[in-house]
C-alpha positions as CSV (number, residue, x, y, z in Angstrom):
1,M,1.5,-19.4,14.9
2,N,3.4,-19.4,11.6
3,G,5.9,-17.2,9.7
4,K,3.2,-15.1,8.0
5,K,1.5,-14.2,11.3
6,I,4.8,-13.2,12.8
7,R,5.8,-11.1,9.9
8,L,2.3,-9.5,9.6
9,S,2.7,-8.4,13.2
10,R,5.8,-6.4,12.1
11,I,4.0,-4.4,9.4
12,L,0.7,-3.9,11.4
13,K,0.0,-2.6,14.9
14,N,-2.9,-4.2,16.6
15,G,-4.0,-5.5,13.2
16,K,-4.0,-2.0,11.8
17,A,-1.9,-0.6,8.9
18,V,-0.2,2.8,8.5
19,I,1.9,1.8,5.5
20,I,3.8,4.4,3.6
21,P,4.7,3.4,0.0
22,M,7.7,5.1,-1.5
23,D,8.2,3.1,-4.7
24,H,7.6,6.2,-6.8
25,G,11.3,6.7,-7.6
26,V,11.0,4.1,-10.4
27,S,7.8,5.4,-11.9
28,N,8.4,9.1,-11.5
29,G,12.0,9.6,-10.4
30,P,13.4,11.4,-7.3
31,I,10.2,13.5,-6.7
32,E,9.6,15.8,-3.8
33,G,9.6,13.9,-0.5
34,I,11.8,11.0,-1.6
35,V,14.9,12.8,-2.9
36,K,16.5,12.1,0.5
37,I,14.4,9.1,1.2
38,E,16.3,8.1,4.4
39,D,15.5,11.5,6.0
40,T,11.8,10.9,5.1
41,I,12.0,7.4,6.7
42,R,13.2,8.9,10.0
43,K,10.2,11.3,10.0
44,L,7.8,8.4,9.3
45,E,9.3,6.4,12.1
46,A,8.7,9.4,14.5
47,G,5.1,9.6,13.4
48,G,4.3,6.0,14.0
49,A,4.2,4.4,10.5
50,T,3.7,0.7,10.9
51,A,5.7,-0.1,7.7
52,I,7.5,1.5,4.8
53,L,7.3,0.1,1.2
54,T,10.0,0.6,-1.3
55,H,12.2,-1.1,-3.9
56,K,15.1,-3.4,-3.1
57,G,17.8,-1.0,-4.0
58,I,16.6,1.6,-1.5
59,I,16.5,-1.1,1.3
60,R,20.1,-2.2,0.5
61,N,21.5,1.3,0.7
62,L,19.9,2.4,4.0
63,S,22.5,3.4,6.6
64,Q,20.2,2.3,9.5
65,V,17.8,-0.5,10.1
66,P,14.2,0.9,9.8
67,K,12.2,1.0,13.1
68,T,9.1,0.2,11.1
69,G,8.1,-2.9,9.2
70,V,9.7,-3.3,5.7
71,I,7.8,-4.2,2.6
72,V,9.8,-4.7,-0.6
73,H,8.0,-3.9,-3.9
74,F,8.6,-6.2,-6.9
75,S,6.6,-4.5,-9.7
76,A,7.8,-1.7,-11.9
77,S,7.1,0.6,-14.9
78,T,8.2,4.1,-15.7
79,S,6.3,7.2,-16.8
80,M,8.4,7.1,-20.0
81,S,7.1,3.6,-20.9
82,P,4.8,3.2,-24.0
83,D,2.5,1.3,-21.6
84,T,2.7,2.6,-18.1
85,N,0.0,0.1,-16.9
86,W,2.2,-2.9,-17.8
87,K,4.0,-3.7,-14.5
88,V,6.9,-6.1,-14.8
89,Q,8.3,-8.3,-12.0
90,V,11.7,-7.1,-10.8
91,G,12.5,-9.4,-7.9
92,S,11.7,-12.7,-6.2
93,V,10.4,-13.8,-2.8
94,E,13.7,-15.4,-2.0
95,E,15.4,-12.1,-2.6
96,A,13.0,-10.4,-0.2
97,V,13.8,-13.0,2.5
98,K,17.5,-12.4,1.9
99,L,16.9,-8.6,2.3
100,G,15.2,-9.2,5.7
101,A,11.9,-7.8,4.4
102,D,8.7,-8.5,6.4
103,A,6.5,-8.6,3.4
104,V,6.4,-8.5,-0.4
105,S,4.3,-6.2,-2.6
106,V,3.1,-6.4,-6.2
107,H,1.1,-4.2,-8.4
108,V,-1.6,-5.5,-10.8
109,N,-3.7,-3.3,-13.2
110,I,-7.0,-5.0,-14.0
111,G,-8.6,-4.0,-17.3
112,C,-5.4,-3.2,-19.3
113,D,-3.9,-5.0,-22.3
114,R,-1.3,-6.9,-20.2
115,E,-3.7,-8.0,-17.4
116,P,-3.2,-11.8,-18.1
117,E,0.6,-11.7,-17.6
118,M,0.2,-9.7,-14.4
119,L,-2.3,-12.1,-13.0
120,M,-0.1,-15.1,-13.8
121,K,2.8,-13.4,-12.0
122,L,0.6,-12.6,-9.0
123,G,-0.4,-16.2,-8.7
124,K,3.2,-17.4,-8.9
125,I,4.5,-14.9,-6.3
126,A,1.6,-15.8,-4.0
127,E,2.7,-19.4,-4.3
128,A,6.3,-18.5,-3.4
129,C,5.1,-16.3,-0.5
130,D,3.3,-19.3,0.9
131,E,6.4,-21.4,0.5
132,W,8.6,-18.9,2.4
133,Q,5.8,-17.8,4.8
134,I,6.1,-14.1,3.9
135,P,3.0,-11.9,3.6
136,L,1.9,-10.6,0.2
137,L,0.3,-7.2,-0.3
138,A,-1.3,-6.9,-3.7
139,M,-1.9,-3.4,-5.1
140,M,-5.1,-4.1,-7.2
141,Y,-6.2,-1.3,-9.4
142,P,-8.9,-1.0,-12.1
143,R,-6.9,0.7,-14.9
144,G,-6.9,0.4,-18.6
145,K,-9.1,0.9,-21.7
146,N,-11.8,-1.6,-20.3
147,V,-12.3,0.4,-17.1
148,K,-14.9,3.2,-17.4
149,D,-14.8,4.3,-13.8
150,P,-11.9,3.3,-11.5
151,F,-13.9,4.2,-8.4
152,D,-17.1,2.3,-9.3
153,P,-17.9,0.1,-6.2
154,K,-18.8,-2.9,-8.3
155,T,-15.5,-2.6,-10.3
156,V,-13.4,-2.0,-7.2
157,A,-15.0,-4.9,-5.4
158,H,-14.2,-7.2,-8.4
159,V,-10.6,-6.1,-8.5
160,A,-10.1,-6.5,-4.8
161,R,-11.6,-10.0,-4.9
162,V,-9.3,-11.0,-7.8
163,G,-6.3,-10.3,-5.5
164,A,-7.7,-12.3,-2.6
165,E,-8.7,-15.2,-4.9
166,L,-5.2,-15.4,-6.2
167,G,-3.5,-15.6,-2.8
168,A,-2.8,-12.1,-1.5
169,D,-2.8,-11.5,2.3
170,I,-3.7,-7.8,2.1
171,I,-5.3,-5.9,-0.7
172,K,-4.6,-2.3,-1.5
173,T,-7.2,-0.6,-3.8
174,N,-9.1,2.6,-4.5
175,Y,-11.5,4.2,-2.0
176,T,-14.9,4.4,-3.6
177,G,-15.8,7.7,-2.0
178,N,-18.0,6.9,1.0
179,P,-18.3,4.2,3.7
180,E,-21.5,2.8,2.3
181,T,-20.1,1.9,-1.2
182,F,-16.7,0.9,0.2
183,R,-18.3,-1.6,2.5
184,Q,-19.3,-3.6,-0.5
185,V,-15.6,-3.9,-1.4
186,V,-14.6,-5.0,2.1
187,E,-17.4,-7.4,2.5
188,G,-16.6,-9.0,-0.8
189,C,-13.0,-9.5,0.0
190,P,-12.0,-12.3,2.3
191,V,-8.6,-10.7,3.3
192,P,-7.9,-7.3,4.9
193,V,-8.2,-4.2,2.8
194,V,-6.2,-1.0,2.9
195,I,-6.9,2.1,0.8
196,A,-4.6,3.9,-1.6
197,G,-4.1,7.7,-1.0
198,G,-4.2,8.6,-4.7
199,P,-3.0,12.0,-6.0
200,K,-1.8,14.6,-3.6
201,M,-4.8,16.3,-1.9
202,D,-5.0,20.0,-1.0
203,S,-6.8,19.5,2.2
204,D,-5.6,17.5,5.3
205,L,-9.1,17.2,6.5
206,A,-10.2,15.6,3.2
207,V,-7.4,13.0,3.7
208,L,-8.4,12.3,7.3
209,E,-12.1,12.1,6.4
210,M,-11.4,9.6,3.6
211,V,-9.4,7.4,6.0
212,K,-12.1,7.5,8.7
213,G,-14.7,6.6,6.1
214,A,-12.6,3.6,5.0
215,L,-12.2,2.4,8.6
216,E,-16.0,2.7,9.1
217,A,-16.4,0.5,6.1
218,G,-14.1,-2.2,7.6
219,A,-10.7,-1.3,6.1
220,I,-7.7,-1.9,8.4
221,G,-5.9,1.2,7.3
222,V,-3.9,2.8,4.5
223,S,-1.1,2.4,2.1
224,M,-0.7,6.1,1.4
225,G,2.3,7.7,-0.3
226,R,2.3,11.2,-1.8
227,N,-0.3,12.6,0.7
228,V,2.2,11.6,3.4
229,F,5.8,11.9,2.1
230,Q,5.1,15.1,0.2
231,H,3.3,16.7,3.2
232,K,4.9,19.8,4.7
233,N,4.8,18.1,8.0
234,I,5.5,14.4,7.3
235,T,5.7,13.4,11.0
236,G,2.6,15.3,11.8
237,I,0.4,13.7,9.1
238,T,1.8,10.3,10.0
239,R,0.8,10.8,13.6
240,A,-2.6,12.0,12.6
241,L,-3.1,8.8,10.5
242,H,-1.8,6.7,13.5
243,K,-4.3,8.4,15.8
244,I,-7.3,7.6,13.5
245,I,-6.2,4.1,12.4
246,V,-4.6,2.6,15.5
247,E,-5.9,4.7,18.4
248,E,-9.4,5.1,16.9
249,A,-9.4,8.9,17.4
250,T,-11.9,11.2,15.7
251,V,-10.9,13.3,12.7
252,S,-10.8,16.5,14.8
253,E,-8.6,14.8,17.5
254,A,-6.2,13.5,14.8
255,A,-6.1,16.9,13.1
256,K,-4.5,18.4,16.2
257,E,-1.3,16.6,15.3
258,L,-1.1,19.0,12.4
């Protein structure tokens, strides 16, 4: 037993992940669902989220200790930036430990002009995470002028492998569209994989089917933001995700929560 294993148990349940990222306030501002972020956190707790992911300023200003695991995000850029793909480091692992966080998160865009700097920072943060025994979730995305298709299985598999090679404990990346192709991503990545939710979807069933497909391919769950915190029934969609991911329910069984 070590510190990473203990902390991982706080952001996972039975090795499965229902992580809800809400770091969008930096990139997009106080958008729907995170205007009153603490109210949203209460709904996520009621639905069975295993962890929330947000920036340090939000964690510092919460009035109650979250009943979920806490992941602090240390990458940032805004929609007003001349290069939105360039994610800068905005915190340290020591700061995460002081905040009482259970894990650290960073965002790396592979294929963009500033890829080398982001890779260097990923490696250094991974080293610090090992020193402090705090898990590292790496959001690894194929984005930039050198990426023709961000959902191409070979490309996504390469991007996920980069994060694992440089020391991440969990990889978050794009779902490639079906279990067969996504299995290539999971099999080529020596650490657990979770899928991103992507843009807000119109269909709840499409979200749940995507999650089920990812699990069939070997993913351990999701790190899903807008499709959860912008849902008209935040607690219900979180419960549905928990049913599929942690309780191994079918899509139709999970949909009953909605």
